[in-house]
C-alpha positions in Angstrom: 9.2 65.9 -20.1 10.3 67.0 -16.7 8.1 70.0 -16.7 5.0 67.9 -17.5 6.1 65.6 -14.7 6.2 68.5 -12.3 2.7 69.6 -13.3 1.4 66.1 -12.7 3.2 66.0 -9.4 1.7 69.4 -8.5 -1.8 68.3 -9.3 -1.3 65.1 -7.2 0.1 67.3 -4.3 -2.9 69.5 -4.4 -5.3 66.5 -4.1 -3.3 64.9 -1.4 -2.9 68.0 0.8 -6.4 69.0 1.5 -8.3 66.1 3.2 -9.3 64.0 0.2 -10.3 60.3 0.3 -7.5 58.6 -1.5 -6.4 61.6 -3.7 -8.5 60.4 -6.7 -10.4 63.7 -7.5 -9.9 67.1 -8.9 -10.9 70.5 -7.4 -10.0 69.3 -3.9 -10.0 72.9 -2.7 -13.8 72.7 -2.6 -13.4 70.6 0.6 -11.3 73.1 2.5 -12.8 74.9 5.5 -14.6 77.9 4.2 -14.3 80.1 7.3 -12.6 80.4 10.7 -15.8 79.3 12.4 -16.0 76.1 10.3 -12.3 75.4 10.8 -12.4 75.9 14.6 -15.3 73.5 14.9 -13.3 70.7 13.3 -13.6 71.6 9.6 -17.3 70.7 8.8 -20.6 71.6 10.2 -23.9 71.3 8.3 -26.4 72.5 10.9 -25.7 76.1 11.9 -28.6 78.4 11.2 -27.9 82.0 12.0 -26.3 85.2 10.5 -23.2 83.3 9.3 -23.3 83.4 5.4 -20.3 81.1 5.2 -22.4 78.2 6.4 -24.2 78.0 3.1 -21.0 76.7 1.5 -21.4 73.4 3.4 -25.2 73.1 3.5 -27.3 75.4 1.3 -30.4 74.5 3.3 -29.1 76.8 6.1 -29.6 79.9 3.9 -32.1 82.0 5.9 -33.3 85.6 6.4 -30.8 86.2 9.3 -28.1 86.3 6.6 -29.6 89.3 4.9 -27.0 91.9 3.8 -24.2 90.0 5.6 -20.9 90.3 3.7 -18.1 88.0 4.7 -14.4 87.7 3.7 -11.9 85.1 4.9 -8.3 84.5 4.3 -5.7 82.0 5.4 -2.2 80.7 4.6 -1.9 76.9 4.3 1.3 75.0 3.7 4.3 76.7 2.1 3.2 79.5 -0.3 -0.4 78.2 -0.5 -2.9 80.9 0.3 -6.7 80.6 0.4 -9.6 83.0 0.6 -13.4 83.1 0.4 -16.2 85.7 0.2 -19.9 85.4 0.7 -23.0 87.6 0.6 -26.7 87.0 1.1 -29.7 89.1 0.2 -33.4 88.8 1.3 -36.3 90.2 -0.6 -40.0 89.5 -1.1 -41.2 90.4 2.4 -38.2 88.9 4.0 -39.0 85.4 2.7 -36.8 84.8 -0.2 -33.0 84.7 0.6 -30.3 84.2 -2.1 -26.7 83.5 -1.5 -23.6 84.1 -3.5 -20.0 83.0 -2.7 -16.6 82.6 -4.1 -13.6 80.6 -2.9 -10.1 80.9 -4.3 -6.8 79.2 -3.8 -3.3 80.1 -5.0 -0.6 77.5 -4.9 2.3 79.9 -5.2 5.3 79.9 -7.7 7.0 76.8 -9.1 10.1 76.3 -11.1 9.7 74.7 -14.5 12.5 72.5 -15.7 13.3 70.5 -18.9 14.2 66.8 -19.1 17.9 67.8 -18.4 17.0 69.7 -15.2 17.6 73.1 -16.7 15.3 75.9 -15.4 12.9 77.0 -18.1 11.1 79.6 -16.0 8.4 79.8 -13.3 4.7 79.0 -13.3 1.8 79.3 -10.9 -1.3 77.4 -10.1 -4.7 78.6 -8.9 -8.3 77.5 -8.7 -11.6 79.4 -8.2 -15.2 78.6 -7.7 -18.3 80.8 -7.9 -21.5 79.6 -6.2 -25.1 80.8 -6.2 -27.5 79.3 -3.6 -31.1 79.3 -2.5 -33.2 77.6 0.3 -36.9 77.0 0.7 -39.0 75.8 3.6 -41.3 72.9 2.8 -44.8 74.4 3.7 -46.3 73.4 7.1 -43.1 71.6 8.1 -39.9 72.3 9.9 -37.9 71.0 7.0 -35.8 73.2 4.7 -34.2 72.3 1.4 -31.5 74.2 -0.5 -29.1 74.0 -3.4 -25.9 75.7 -4.6 -24.9 75.9 -8.3 -21.1 76.2 -8.8 -18.8 77.1 -11.6 -15.2 75.9 -11.1 -12.0 77.0 -12.9 -8.5 75.6 -12.4 -5.2 76.7 -14.0 -1.9 74.9 -13.6 0.9 76.5 -15.8 -0.3 76.0 -19.4 -3.0 73.5 -18.4 -6.5 74.6 -17.5 -9.8 72.9 -16.5 -13.4 74.0 -16.1 -16.2 72.2 -14.3 -19.7 72.7 -12.9 -21.3 71.2 -9.8 -24.3 71.5 -7.4 -24.6 71.1 -3.7 -27.9 69.8 -2.2 -28.9 70.2 1.4 -31.7 69.3 3.8 -32.2 70.7 7.3 -34.7 69.8 10.0 -35.1 72.1 13.0 -36.6 70.7 16.2 -37.4 74.0 17.9 -38.8 72.7 21.2 -35.5 70.9 21.9 -33.2 73.4 20.0 -31.8 70.5 17.9 -30.8 70.9 14.2 -30.3 67.9 11.9 -28.6 68.5 8.6 -27.7 66.4 5.5 -25.5 67.8 2.6 -24.5 66.2 -0.7 -21.8 68.3 -2.1 -19.8 68.6 -5.4 -22.2 66.6 -7.6 -20.9 67.6 -11.0 -18.8 67.1 -14.0 -15.4 68.2 -15.3 -16.5 69.9 -18.5 -13.0 70.7 -19.8 -10.2 68.4 -18.5 -6.6 69.3 -18.1 -5.6 66.8 -20.8 -7.7 64.1 -22.5 -9.1 62.4 -19.4 -12.1 63.6 -17.4 -11.6 63.2 -13.7 -14.2 62.9 -10.9 -15.1 65.7 -8.6 -14.7 65.2 -4.8 -18.2 64.1 -3.9 -18.9 64.4 -0.2 -22.0 63.3 1.8 -22.1 64.7 5.3 -24.7 64.4 8.1 -24.7 66.4 11.3 -26.5 67.2 14.5 -26.2 70.2 16.8 -28.0 71.3 19.9 -28.1 74.4 22.1 -28.0 73.2 25.6 -30.8 74.4 27.9 -28.9 75.5 31.0 -25.4 76.0 29.7 -24.4 78.5 27.0 -22.9 75.9 24.7 -23.9 74.6 21.3 -22.4 71.2 20.5 -21.9 69.9 17.0 -21.4 66.3 15.7 -20.8 65.6 12.1 -20.4 62.3 10.2 -18.4 63.1 7.0 -17.6 61.3 3.8 -20.6 58.9 4.1 -20.3 58.3 0.3 -17.5 55.9 1.1 -17.5 53.9 4.3 -14.0 52.4 4.1 -11.7 55.4 4.3 -9.0 54.1 6.6 -5.8 52.7 5.2 -2.8 50.9 6.7 0.1 53.2 7.5 3.4 51.5 6.4 5.2 53.3 9.2 3.2 51.4 11.7 3.9 48.0 10.2 5.5 45.4 12.5 8.4 43.2 11.6 9.1 39.7 12.8 12.2 37.6 13.4 11.8 35.8 10.1 11.9 39.0 8.2 8.3 39.2 7.3 6.3 42.4 7.8 2.8 42.6 9.1 0.7 45.5 8.0 -1.2 47.6 10.4 -4.7 46.3 10.9 -7.4 49.0 10.9 -10.4 48.0 13.0 -14.0 48.7 12.2 -14.2 51.1 15.2 -11.1 53.0 14.0 -12.5 53.4 10.5 -15.9 54.5 11.9 -14.1 57.1 14.1 -12.5 58.6 11.1 -15.9 59.7 9.8 -16.5 61.8 13.0 -16.0 65.5 13.7 -16.9 67.0 17.0 -17.1 70.7 18.0 -18.5 73.1 20.5 -19.3 76.8 20.8 -19.3 78.6 24.1 -21.6 81.6 24.1 -22.9 80.9 20.6 -25.5 83.7 20.7 -23.4 86.4 22.3 -21.0 89.0 20.9 -18.0 86.9 21.9 -17.7 83.2 21.2 -15.1 80.5 21.9 -14.9 77.5 19.6 -13.2 74.1 19.9 -13.2 71.1 17.5 -11.6 67.7 16.9 -11.3 66.0 13.5 -10.7 62.2 14.1 -9.6 61.4 10.6 -7.0 64.2 10.5 -5.7 63.2 13.9 -5.3 59.6 12.9 -3.9 60.1 9.4 -1.3 62.7 10.4 -0.4 61.0 13.7 3.4 60.4 14.1 4.3 57.1 15.5 5.4 57.2 19.2 5.0 61.0 19.4 2.5 63.3 20.9 1.5 65.9 18.3 -2.1 66.9 18.9 -3.1 66.7 15.2 -6.8 67.1 14.6 -7.3 69.7 17.3 -8.7 73.1 16.3 -9.7 76.2 18.2 -10.9 79.8 17.6 -13.0 82.7 18.6 -15.3 85.3 17.3 -15.9 88.8 18.5 -18.4 91.5 17.4 -17.8 95.2 17.3 -21.0 96.9 16.3 -21.8 95.8 12.8 -18.5 94.1 12.3 -17.5 90.6 13.4 -13.9 89.3 13.5 -13.2 85.5 13.6 -10.0 83.6 14.0 -9.1 79.8 14.0 -6.1 77.7 14.5 -5.9 74.1 13.2 -3.3 71.6 14.1 -2.1 69.3 11.3 1.4 68.2 12.1 4.4 69.4 14.0 5.6 71.4 11.0 2.2 72.4 9.4 -0.5 74.3 11.1 -3.0 76.8 9.7 -4.7 80.0 10.8 -7.7 81.5 9.2 -8.9 85.1 9.6 -12.4 86.3 8.9 -14.3 89.6 8.7 -18.1 89.8 8.5 -19.9 93.1 8.0 -23.6 93.7 8.6 -24.6 96.1 5.7 -28.1 96.8 7.0 
């Protein structure tokens, strides 16, 4: 029926819109940028170790005592009526050694018209998804290595269809204190769709990311470099709009080079004054830039920027991310120190 077709199309849209690899997986909202800081630095960082409780969404090994009693809320509007929000909190006890993290991220896809097979309107329906996470990190004794994990419960509702799943995130962090360099590795969304929408279980959006960041010695800048989606090396595809025709009527598809494919795994970002009350952030996401590039037009897709400012115990963050000429996103964040 047409309404069922709309539901299927909606699910496909939700997987295609949020940075997936091939649109093959459910719960794609788990891969959205969880905070303005993350978004401004290109969408993913796995090495930030400070007060920012949002960082645990992307690498649970970064959970640390500096997050104690930090409460964060973030909100943004994506494409059309799609809205998205997250919240996070961390608490440290046991002589300031044990820190636990809790978080929630939620997306609402707005209202849709339901129609029957003849095209008659049958009413409206909505779609939304939510995930609850609980995380913990631990230092390996006598080393500079930290390991952490998040456990997540995921719920999704699309009109009369619903789904439920569970997943874990695993993270490792190595801190080279003499050189102010952090190395991070995160394996995210390892799980199972317990209750599918229909009869077929679908895969979760597994993501393996590796990152390096360093606070420069004589300049107040911390640079970030991330290699994302390492679980699948070949992520580039031929864009049919860039195919070349010949005089005999044949069409030659775009050839994606090894270098082009490798670049699509890369995200770069930088923070100016990272340890001060006012920060400026810039990022560039190579895959977003290439996949959303319009032929023969300058559009600046893949660029992101933002800032953070602290007023006493309150921090305000903002980010702007460029997707296409017609679609850009802004995220707003508020973090409160409850100590």
